[in-house]
VOVEX-599332 format. One line per 3 residues: number of its first residue (from 1); their letters; for each residue x, y, z of C-alpha. Coordinates in steps of 0.02 Angstrom, whole numbers, always signed. Layout:
BEGIN
NUM	A	X/Y/Z | ...
REM end
This chain:
BEGIN
1	MPE	-1563/-9151/-4323 | -1687/-9011/-4281 | -1760/-8914/-4425
4	VLT	-1693/-8737/-4445 | -1833/-8615/-4473 | -1797/-8463/-4580
7	PPR	-1890/-8309/-4520 | -2012/-8243/-4649 | -1948/-8098/-4751
10	QST	-2034/-7935/-4710 | -2144/-7867/-4848 | -2112/-7688/-4902
13	FTV	-2228/-7560/-4978 | -2221/-7376/-5027 | -2336/-7240/-4962
16	ALV	-2349/-7066/-5040 | -2384/-6928/-4914 | -2481/-6788/-4999
19	GNP	-2571/-6630/-4947 | -2586/-6442/-4966 | -2446/-6329/-4903
22	NVG	-2452/-6290/-4717 | -2568/-6432/-4667 | -2440/-6517/-4554
25	KTT	-2383/-6645/-4684 | -2199/-6614/-4647 | -2232/-6627/-4460
28	IFN	-2314/-6797/-4485 | -2169/-6853/-4594 | -2044/-6797/-4462
31	RLT	-2141/-6882/-4323 | -2149/-7046/-4419 | -1970/-7049/-4484
34	GLR	-1863/-6945/-4365 | -1680/-6943/-4421 | -1701/-7090/-4540
37	QKV	-1741/-6971/-4682 | -1646/-6972/-4846 | -1642/-6839/-4980
40	GNY	-1640/-6875/-5167 | -1708/-6792/-5320 | -1847/-6834/-5440
43	PGV	-1776/-6885/-5610 | -1779/-6743/-5735 | -1821/-6605/-5611
46	TVD	-1734/-6500/-5479 | -1850/-6526/-5332 | -1787/-6634/-5189
49	KRF	-1884/-6782/-5124 | -1877/-6839/-4945 | -1907/-7020/-4903
52	ATI	-1876/-7143/-4763 | -1910/-7326/-4725 | -1993/-7364/-4557
55	KAG	-2054/-7519/-4466 | -2243/-7537/-4477 | -2298/-7693/-4384
58	EHE	-2234/-7844/-4480 | -2196/-7735/-4631 | -2073/-7602/-4686
61	ATI	-2151/-7447/-4760 | -2058/-7322/-4868 | -2136/-7150/-4845
64	IDL	-2113/-7023/-4986 | -2149/-6843/-4937 | -2219/-6764/-5096
67	PGT	-2214/-6575/-5122 | -2362/-6481/-5050 | -2491/-6433/-5182
70	YSI	-2670/-6372/-5190 | -2719/-6474/-5343 | -2650/-6584/-5480
73	YPN	-2649/-6461/-5624 | -2494/-6423/-5731 | -2462/-6251/-5657
76	SED	-2300/-6283/-5563 | -2157/-6407/-5550 | -2226/-6470/-5384
79	EVI	-2392/-6517/-5465 | -2302/-6604/-5609 | -2206/-6709/-5482
82	VHR	-2363/-6759/-5386 | -2450/-6804/-5549 | -2301/-6907/-5608
85	VLN	-2277/-7004/-5446 | -2461/-7041/-5415 | -2492/-7093/-5595
88	GLD	-2341/-7209/-5594 | -2248/-7119/-5734 | -2093/-7122/-5624
91	SSN	-2079/-7309/-5590 | -1945/-7288/-5456 | -2068/-7189/-5348
94	KPD	-2234/-7274/-5388 | -2333/-7285/-5225 | -2437/-7432/-5168
97	FVL	-2543/-7322/-5055 | -2578/-7138/-5024 | -2594/-7046/-4858
100	AVV	-2683/-6880/-4890 | -2664/-6747/-4755 | -2806/-6619/-4743
103	DMS	-2818/-6463/-4636 | -2970/-6500/-4528 | -3010/-6315/-4515
106	NME	-3015/-6294/-4706 | -3093/-6452/-4772 | -3153/-6384/-4939
109	RGL	-2980/-6338/-5001 | -2902/-6501/-4942 | -3037/-6613/-5014
112	FLV	-3012/-6540/-5187 | -2842/-6626/-5196 | -2906/-6782/-5107
115	TQI	-3049/-6807/-5230 | -2930/-6790/-5376 | -2827/-6932/-5300
118	MDM	-2986/-7033/-5275 | -3025/-7018/-5460 | -2854/-7094/-5499
121	GLP	-2913/-7253/-5412 | -2768/-7261/-5288 | -2789/-7350/-5118
124	LAI	-2810/-7205/-4998 | -2826/-7153/-4816 | -2863/-6976/-4755
127	ILN	-2782/-6890/-4607 | -2881/-6742/-4539 | -2742/-6644/-4455
130	MSD	-2742/-6486/-4349 | -2890/-6538/-4244 | -2842/-6405/-4115
133	TAE	-2854/-6267/-4246 | -3023/-6332/-4302 | -3085/-6332/-4123
136	EQG	-3027/-6152/-4098 | -3126/-6103/-4253 | -3281/-6199/-4200
139	VKV	-3263/-6331/-4337 | -3319/-6510/-4300 | -3302/-6655/-4422
142	KSH	-3403/-6816/-4414 | -3271/-6940/-4471 | -3395/-7082/-4499
145	ALY	-3507/-6973/-4607 | -3355/-6921/-4708 | -3305/-7105/-4726
148	QSL	-3479/-7149/-4789 | -3473/-7011/-4919 | -3294/-7042/-4981
151	GVP	-3273/-7229/-4948 | -3097/-7217/-4876 | -3032/-7224/-4695
154	VLQ	-3030/-7057/-4603 | -2919/-7019/-4453 | -2916/-6861/-4346
157	TNA	-2746/-6803/-4280 | -2649/-6659/-4206 | -2472/-6695/-4262
160	RSN	-2396/-6552/-4163 | -2439/-6639/-3999 | -2420/-6817/-4068
163	QGL	-2607/-6844/-4048 | -2662/-6978/-4172 | -2486/-7035/-4218
166	EGI	-2521/-7211/-4155 | -2674/-7215/-4266 | -2569/-7171/-4419
169	LEV	-2445/-7310/-4375 | -2592/-7431/-4359 | -2656/-7381/-4531
172	LSK	-2483/-7418/-4600 | -2454/-7581/-4507 | -2625/-7652/-4553
175	KMF	-2626/-7574/-4726 | -2793/-7493/-4690 | -2810/-7412/-4860
178	EKP	-2961/-7429/-4972 | -2976/-7406/-5159 | -3118/-7279/-5180
181	EGF	-3244/-7263/-5316 | -3223/-7115/-5431 | -3283/-6949/-5359
184	LAS	-3328/-6869/-5526 | -3385/-6952/-5686 | -3229/-6942/-5795
187	TDL	-3334/-6957/-5952 | -3389/-6778/-5917 | -3206/-6725/-5927
190	LPA	-3138/-6823/-6073 | -3226/-6898/-6226 | -3239/-7087/-6207
193	SLS	-3158/-7121/-6377 | -3007/-7013/-6338 | -2992/-7087/-6163
196	EKI	-2994/-7265/-6229 | -2854/-7230/-6353 | -2745/-7150/-6219
199	QQR	-2776/-7288/-6091 | -2727/-7422/-6217 | -2570/-7333/-6278
202	FDL	-2504/-7290/-6104 | -2576/-7439/-6007 | -2675/-7329/-5886
205	DNQ	-2803/-7397/-5761 | -2944/-7272/-5778 | -3013/-7124/-5874
208	YQA	-2956/-6991/-5750 | -2775/-7044/-5771 | -2799/-7024/-5959
211	YQL	-2874/-6852/-5928 | -2725/-6802/-5821 | -2603/-6859/-5954
214	VRF	-2693/-6747/-6077 | -2674/-6603/-5955 | -2490/-6636/-5917
217	YEN	-2415/-6703/-6078 | -2329/-6538/-6122 | -2248/-6530/-5949
220	EPT	-2205/-6714/-5928 | -2018/-6742/-5963 | -2033/-6932/-5955
223	LSE	-2137/-6935/-6114 | -2045/-6962/-6277 | -2064/-6839/-6420
226	EHR	-2160/-6973/-6516 | -2288/-6993/-6375 | -2302/-6805/-6355
229	NWL	-2336/-6779/-6540 | -2462/-6921/-6543 | -2558/-6845/-6396
232	QTE	-2559/-6674/-6477 | -2626/-6747/-6639 | -2765/-6844/-6551
235	IEA	-2816/-6694/-6445 | -2826/-6581/-6597 | -2924/-6714/-6694
238	AKY	-3051/-6726/-6552 | -3063/-6534/-6546 | -3037/-6545/-6358
241	NLQ	-3033/-6382/-6258 | -2917/-6408/-6109 | -2942/-6239/-6027
244	ATQ	-3131/-6247/-6032 | -3131/-6424/-5963 | -3020/-6377/-5815
247	LEE	-3141/-6237/-5769 | -3287/-6358/-5781 | -3197/-6488/-5675
250	TQY	-3160/-6358/-5540 | -3343/-6306/-5533 | -3409/-6485/-5531
253	RYR	-3284/-6540/-5399 | -3316/-6397/-5278 | -3504/-6419/-5298
256	AIQ	-3490/-6604/-5256 | -3372/-6570/-5111 | -3494/-6447/-5035
259	GVL	-3626/-6584/-5035 | -3508/-6697/-4936 | -3464/-6558/-4812
262	DKA	-3648/-6519/-4780 | -3667/-6695/-4710 | -3501/-6711/-4617
265	VTK	-3450/-6538/-4553 | -3531/-6418/-4431 | -3468/-6243/-4391
268	TDL	-3504/-6141/-4235 | -3478/-5954/-4225 | -3371/-5934/-4069
271	GRK	-3399/-5747/-4068 | -3220/-5703/-4023 | -3075/-5627/-4118
274	RLT	-2932/-5747/-4145 | -2758/-5700/-4089 | -2697/-5726/-4267
277	DKL	-2810/-5588/-4333 | -2746/-5468/-4201 | -2564/-5508/-4237
280	DKI	-2591/-5491/-4424 | -2647/-5311/-4399 | -2473/-5279/-4329
283	FLH	-2362/-5391/-4437 | -2451/-5349/-4601 | -2463/-5162/-4572
286	KIG	-2417/-5070/-4732 | -2276/-4976/-4643 | -2247/-5059/-4475
289	GYA	-2246/-5233/-4553 | -2089/-5193/-4654 | -2003/-5115/-4504
292	IFL	-2038/-5269/-4397 | -1975/-5385/-4534 | -1813/-5287/-4557
295	TIM	-1785/-5289/-4369 | -1813/-5477/-4359 | -1695/-5509/-4505
298	LVI	-1564/-5395/-4429 | -1572/-5494/-4267 | -1562/-5660/-4361
301	FQA	-1418/-5602/-4469 | -1323/-5537/-4319 | -1355/-5699/-4224
304	VFA	-1298/-5808/-4369 | -1144/-5701/-4392 | -1101/-5688/-4206
307	WSA	-1151/-5861/-4144 | -1064/-5951/-4286 | -900/-5858/-4260
310	MPM	-842/-5960/-4111 | -881/-6134/-4180 | -808/-6084/-4349
313	DLI	-648/-6025/-4264 | -641/-6188/-4165 | -665/-6289/-4324
316	DGF	-533/-6187/-4413 | -411/-6211/-4269 | -450/-6396/-4256
319	FAS	-410/-6431/-4438 | -255/-6320/-4430 | -191/-6419/-4281
322	MSA	-239/-6581/-4367 | -133/-6531/-4517 | +13/-6487/-4405
325	RAA	-4/-6649/-4307 | -14/-6752/-4467 | +140/-6664/-4534
328	GLL	+234/-6710/-4376 | +179/-6893/-4374 | +191/-6936/-4559
331	PPG	+358/-6953/-4652 | +403/-6809/-4769 | +344/-6831/-4947
334	VLT	+215/-6791/-5079 | +79/-6895/-4996 | +103/-6807/-4830
337	DLI	+97/-6637/-4915 | -64/-6688/-5005 | -144/-6741/-4841
340	TEG	-86/-6594/-4735 | -101/-6454/-4865 | -238/-6519/-4979
343	IIP	-357/-6648/-4905 | -367/-6592/-4723 | -389/-6406/-4765
346	GIG	-513/-6457/-4901 | -619/-6552/-4776 | -602/-6406/-4656
349	GIV	-667/-6291/-4793 | -825/-6397/-4798 | -856/-6420/-4612
352	IFI	-822/-6238/-4568 | -986/-6186/-4653 | -1094/-6304/-4550
355	PQI	-1123/-6182/-4403 | -1189/-6047/-4521 | -1297/-6168/-4619
358	ALL	-1368/-6250/-4462 | -1406/-6084/-4375 | -1484/-6003/-4528
361	FAF	-1599/-6150/-4561 | -1643/-6159/-4377 | -1704/-5979/-4384
364	LGI	-1794/-6008/-4549 | -1875/-6162/-4474 | -1935/-6060/-4325
367	LED	-2007/-5923/-4438 | -2093/-6056/-4544 | -2161/-6152/-4396
370	TGY	-2230/-5999/-4308 | -2324/-5947/-4466 | -2229/-5783/-4486
373	MSR	-2137/-5834/-4645 | -2299/-5832/-4745 | -2327/-5652/-4692
376	VVF	-2151/-5605/-4750 | -2184/-5681/-4920 | -2347/-5584/-4934
379	LMD	-2265/-5420/-4883 | -2115/-5432/-5000 | -2197/-5505/-5155
382	RIM	-2261/-5338/-5220 | -2087/-5261/-5204 | -1988/-5407/-5277
385	RPF	-2100/-5461/-5422 | -2059/-5319/-5544 | -1878/-5378/-5539
388	GLN	-1918/-5561/-5579 | -1914/-5619/-5398 | -2053/-5654/-5275
391	GKS	-2081/-5630/-5090 | -1995/-5792/-5046 | -1833/-5727/-5125
394	VVP	-1801/-5600/-4988 | -1741/-5723/-4855 | -1608/-5806/-4967
397	LIS	-1547/-5635/-5023 | -1529/-5569/-4847 | -1447/-5732/-4794
400	GIA	-1322/-5704/-4935 | -1251/-5556/-4838 | -1183/-5682/-4713
403	CAI	-1142/-5818/-4840 | -1209/-5861/-5012 | -1208/-6048/-4973
406	PGI	-1350/-6055/-4845 | -1438/-5918/-4943 | -1442/-6024/-5101
409	MAT	-1498/-6176/-5001 | -1640/-6071/-4928 | -1713/-6048/-5104
412	RNI	-1793/-6220/-5084 | -1941/-6130/-5006 | -1977/-6050/-5177
415	GNW	-2099/-6165/-5268 | -2091/-6082/-5440 | -1934/-6141/-5532
418	KDR	-1906/-5981/-5631 | -1914/-5871/-5475 | -1804/-5994/-5382
421	LIT	-1675/-6002/-5522 | -1663/-5812/-5535 | -1640/-5802/-5346
424	IMV	-1501/-5934/-5353 | -1416/-5842/-5496 | -1411/-5672/-5408
427	TPL	-1386/-5717/-5225 | -1194/-5723/-5241 | -1199/-5539/-5292
430	MSC	-1244/-5494/-5113 | -1086/-5443/-5022 | -1049/-5591/-4909
433	SAR	-937/-5595/-4755 | -795/-5674/-4856 | -778/-5512/-4956
436	LPV	-758/-5409/-4797 | -569/-5437/-4772 | -539/-5387/-4954
439	YVI	-647/-5231/-4937 | -562/-5179/-4774 | -386/-5190/-4845
442	LIG	-421/-5108/-5013 | -533/-4970/-4943 | -396/-4932/-4817
445	IAI	-275/-4910/-4963 | -391/-4809/-5074 | -477/-4695/-4947
448	PES	-394/-4598/-4806 | -464/-4618/-4632 | -551/-4450/-4625
451	YIG	-723/-4388/-4579 | -859/-4283/-4659 | -957/-4226/-4508
454	PFN	-991/-4379/-4399 | -965/-4502/-4543 | -804/-4597/-4573
457	LQA	-767/-4601/-4760 | -702/-4779/-4752 | -861/-4836/-4665
460	VAL	-967/-4747/-4796 | -870/-4834/-4934 | -896/-5003/-4850
463	LGM	-1084/-4969/-4837 | -1080/-4919/-5020 | -1013/-5091/-5069
466	YLL	-1160/-5177/-4986 | -1282/-5058/-5071 | -1193/-5090/-5237
469	GIV	-1225/-5277/-5214 | -1412/-5245/-5187 | -1423/-5136/-5344
472	AVL	-1331/-5271/-5443 | -1453/-5404/-5380 | -1607/-5305/-5433
475	FTS	-1537/-5255/-5602 | -1475/-5431/-5644 | -1640/-5508/-5587
478	WIL	-1733/-5392/-5704 | -1620/-5442/-5850 | -1640/-5627/-5812
481	KLI	-1828/-5605/-5802 | -1825/-5543/-5982 | -1705/-5677/-6044
484	LHF	-1767/-5836/-5959 | -1923/-5914/-6032 | -2012/-6058/-5947
487	KEK	-2182/-6134/-5980 | -2214/-6135/-5794 | -2320/-5987/-5744
490	SYL	-2251/-5869/-5614 | -2381/-5840/-5480 | -2386/-5845/-5292
493	VVE	-2512/-5932/-5180 | -2477/-5905/-4995 | -2566/-5992/-4853
496	MPM	-2585/-5888/-4696 | -2580/-6014/-4554 | -2618/-5972/-4374
499	YRL	-2474/-5911/-4265 | -2403/-6050/-4158 | -2254/-6090/-4050
502	PRW	-2115/-6179/-4148 | -2091/-6367/-4135 | -1912/-6382/-4077
505	KDV	-1892/-6563/-4129 | -1937/-6518/-4308 | -1817/-6371/-4304
508	LIT	-1675/-6486/-4248 | -1718/-6613/-4384 | -1712/-6472/-4513
511	MYS	-1541/-6414/-4450 | -1475/-6592/-4458 | -1544/-6634/-4631
514	KSK	-1486/-6471/-4714 | -1311/-6486/-4640 | -1300/-6669/-4692
517	TFV	-1355/-6628/-4870 | -1223/-6492/-4886 | -1082/-6602/-4819
520	LEA	-1125/-6754/-4924 | -1171/-6667/-5087 | -1082/-6499/-5103
523	GKV	-937/-6558/-4996 | -878/-6683/-5126 | -856/-6546/-5256
526	ILA	-772/-6427/-5133 | -646/-6558/-5080 | -605/-6604/-5260
529	ISI	-573/-6423/-5311 | -469/-6392/-5153 | -352/-6533/-5202
532	VLW	-338/-6468/-5381 | -293/-6293/-5320 | -164/-6366/-5201
535	VLA	-81/-6463/-5342 | -75/-6308/-5454 | +0/-6202/-5315
538	SYG	+124/-6334/-5254 | +200/-6392/-5416 | +274/-6318/-5572
541	PSS	+412/-6348/-5699 | +565/-6400/-5598 | +686/-6288/-5694
544	ARE	+575/-6135/-5670 | +561/-6165/-5482 | +749/-6188/-5463
547	EAI	+784/-6029/-5561 | +658/-5930/-5459 | +728/-5990/-5293
550	AKV	+908/-5958/-5350 | +865/-5774/-5378 | +821/-5751/-5194
553	ESP	+970/-5683/-5099 | +1017/-5794/-4951 | +1028/-5711/-4779
556	AAG	+1200/-5670/-4713 | +1277/-5764/-4569 | +1205/-5709/-4402
559	ATD	+1044/-5647/-4481 | +906/-5595/-4362 | +743/-5689/-4343
562	EQL	+655/-5553/-4439 | +779/-5568/-4584 | +758/-5757/-4585
565	TTY	+570/-5740/-4589 | +582/-5617/-4733 | +694/-5741/-4827
568	ENQ	+571/-5883/-4799 | +428/-5776/-4865 | +531/-5727/-5018
571	IAS	+564/-5912/-5052 | +378/-5949/-5035 | +339/-5806/-5154
574	AEL	+466/-5869/-5281 | +396/-6046/-5270 | +219/-5985/-5294
577	ESS	+270/-5877/-5443 | +353/-6026/-5529 | +210/-6146/-5491
580	YIG	+77/-6192/-5618 | -41/-6068/-5538 | +96/-5936/-5549
583	IMG	+118/-5975/-5733 | -70/-5955/-5751 | -55/-5785/-5668
586	HFI	+75/-5730/-5795 | -32/-5803/-5934 | -186/-5701/-5890
589	EPA	-87/-5541/-5855 | -119/-5466/-6029 | -306/-5491/-6003
592	IRP	-310/-5408/-5832 | -186/-5269/-5867 | -326/-5154/-5932
595	LGY	-400/-5166/-5757 | -237/-5107/-5679 | -182/-5280/-5617
598	DWK	-14/-5368/-5631 | +25/-5555/-5629 | +31/-5558/-5439
601	IGI	-147/-5494/-5427 | -189/-5622/-5563 | -129/-5762/-5448
604	ALI	-236/-5692/-5308 | -387/-5691/-5423 | -358/-5875/-5465
607	TSF	-326/-5934/-5287 | -480/-5837/-5229 | -587/-5970/-5309
610	AAR	-549/-6074/-5155 | -624/-5933/-5052 | -624/-5745/-5079
613	EVF	-536/-5710/-4916 | -385/-5809/-4980 | -340/-5646/-5069
616	VST	-267/-5584/-4905 | -151/-5731/-4874 | -101/-5740/-5059
619	MAT	-51/-5557/-5059 | +47/-5584/-4899 | +146/-5726/-4978
622	LYS	+173/-5641/-5145 | +233/-5479/-5068 | +335/-5568/-4933
625	VGA	+250/-5486/-4785 | +356/-5532/-4635 | +212/-5546/-4513
628	DVE	+55/-5644/-4478 | -52/-5653/-4635 | -203/-5606/-4531
631	DEL	-122/-5441/-4481 | -219/-5335/-4602 | -128/-5173/-4559
634	TIQ	+41/-5248/-4601 | -23/-5316/-4767 | -110/-5151/-4803
637	EKL	+47/-5052/-4773 | +150/-5168/-4882 | +26/-5162/-5026
640	NSE	+11/-4974/-5011 | +199/-4954/-5030 | +220/-5077/-5175
643	VNP	+291/-4993/-5332 | +284/-5053/-5512 | +468/-5074/-5564
646	ETG	+429/-5028/-5744 | +330/-4868/-5717 | +385/-4816/-5543
649	NKV	+203/-4789/-5495 | +112/-4867/-5349 | +37/-5036/-5392
652	FNL	-114/-5009/-5280 | -162/-4832/-5324 | -338/-4763/-5309
655	ATA	-393/-4829/-5480 | -322/-5004/-5456 | -387/-5022/-5279
658	FSL	-566/-4972/-5324 | -560/-5076/-5482 | -511/-5228/-5377
661	IVF	-645/-5191/-5248 | -779/-5187/-5383 | -710/-5345/-5464
664	YAF	-721/-5440/-5300 | -896/-5370/-5270 | -963/-5451/-5429
667	AMQ	-850/-5598/-5476 | -900/-5778/-5438 | -745/-5826/-5339
670	CMS	-804/-5958/-5219 | -797/-6141/-5264 | -907/-6183/-5115
673	TLA	-1045/-6076/-5188 | -1023/-6156/-5359 | -1035/-6328/-5277
676	VVY	-1200/-6281/-5193 | -1271/-6207/-5355 | -1223/-6371/-5441
679	RET	-1312/-6466/-5302 | -1469/-6359/-5307 | -1487/-6355/-5498
682	KGW	-1435/-6538/-5523 | -1302/-6502/-5654 | -1160/-6390/-5714
685	KWP	-1261/-6288/-5839 | -1317/-6151/-5721 | -1156/-6141/-5617
688	VIQ	-1058/-6115/-5779 | -1180/-5983/-5841 | -1174/-5899/-5671
691	TVY	-984/-5897/-5670 | -975/-5827/-5847 | -1101/-5687/-5821
694	MTA	-1033/-5636/-5651 | -853/-5636/-5716 | -906/-5532/-5866
697	LAY	-1000/-5411/-5754 | -850/-5399/-5637 | -727/-5371/-5780
700	VSA	-828/-5237/-5869 | -871/-5146/-5706 | -691/-5151/-5646
703	WVV	-629/-5087/-5815 | -752/-4942/-5812 | -700/-4895/-5635
706	YQI	-514/-4904/-5679 | -536/-4797/-5836 | -636/-4665/-5742
709	LS	-515/-4653/-5595 | -351/-4668/-5692
REM end
């Protein structure tokens, strides 16, 4: 009997991809991994990690794309993550090797990070990327001379054009990494006695790792309180000055790096003005720069709004027809109702946002890839910082005018956690497109269609709601800036890369990965809440439902189609009133009566958590509008004529209508947004706080408006 040979199991190893921001690290990661990428999060923090497993010769290599950083100092969450992963404090992400990406046109800045990694004693290979940019600037690097000075493999690439990609794959497949000697003498940075104690207690390999733990121990969440207190005691006993040592290290390191560059790098003055410098005079102009930016954002916003309309309508229609088809195929019953009225619409409520998310991140990817996004950040930082935001906050906020969901997801470009959190917390205050149907109906009730000169009063009021959202964002950001206290320092470092044409493959990968993350992460929460709302609106105490339906007068024999439709709507209204969500509406009526609202409006407020625009269809059902719920004029006329049976006054008078408009402007009534905030902050703490403060702001503002106008 012939012997059966079992193929050898492939060995696997982990490679950390590190580098400064805007050095092409993400491009290299995309080129190596394509659509095999996965997204997770680092334990204890809110920053996402991207990773993928690829075939590398006879091996499988897991590539971890670490956040871009200029150094490994405890100044930001990104730097804490790089420190933790490279030092093996997060065992699930501990790398076997490191690929360090350096901008070939700015070697000094890139080698600062590289030499810090060398001092950790990790097996390393260096990728000198952007060789085309270096050539344009007259920079030439002697790779062999650099190898002799640093003692690790050096590879020149241009990832944008795939030049050198095969070399990177060869480095991975043959594991061409070398463990370098230390770049600086760590004894100059940390007393030997203190270093020895730390290395023994934490099982560290070398003195520089001990030095880094001293630098990061206050910011390292994986350390126990006992370890933290021990480190603090030892540092104080040694009378060790952290701040002075960091300054000394920076000076020593740059001085040593310059010695390496003198041997390996030559620069030639090309004597010509680069296109980037010429464009910057236009795009960074103190007046024209802002006008260009606003124009670009207006075009993007209009494109996202207009181009997503058709696919969103198609998705909406598809799921509506799917519900109808399922209702026709499945036998009547509770399970069928759950599928057709709860699950299918819930899934549709997830998928319908994909066109907006994909388009927005496509445009953001293009702006980032061309180099323009860095200029936007630089322009807007001075304006946004007094309010607790920074320049990178402007894109999410403007995106929030279309939809808060992609706007909140766009905050991932903000490296500082405090600035990012404030942006997440205030973005839903921007008046999104879902509020528009509510504004249109209520403004039509409250304000006559008249003109002052060339201006329509209703249009002016609608513009005022958007301006009110902007004022609320700035004021709330300023308050949060005073309240929130983080050890992380708020500062902005922006790299100004050269202008380039976008890489369309990377843009498509970004669209795909962002849409996938939304569907798989936020979608689960959205679907769950959709089902809960359906149950609350579909069921109630049986006796109450029977009594409510019995009060509806049946149509006479020979009733017209219009009378039959009105009867059906009255039945639907009675069923909704007697449902659990209707009972909830009656329950909260005493709390909302000071705002001018009755129990019917209370039900609309509750159902609006599914989506703000649900207000329209809820009002149509409650007030038995005998027409298409999307016919805003019919609903508007019905609401305008509704009279309170107790007082004889109009339900939707000027005070009530404006109070409701302001409430919808500020209230957090969108479970999809809550799901995304939960996803981005990795927990329910901040979504709950956001819901509470926005609801309080909405209630107080609506009460003030009602009291003034009553």
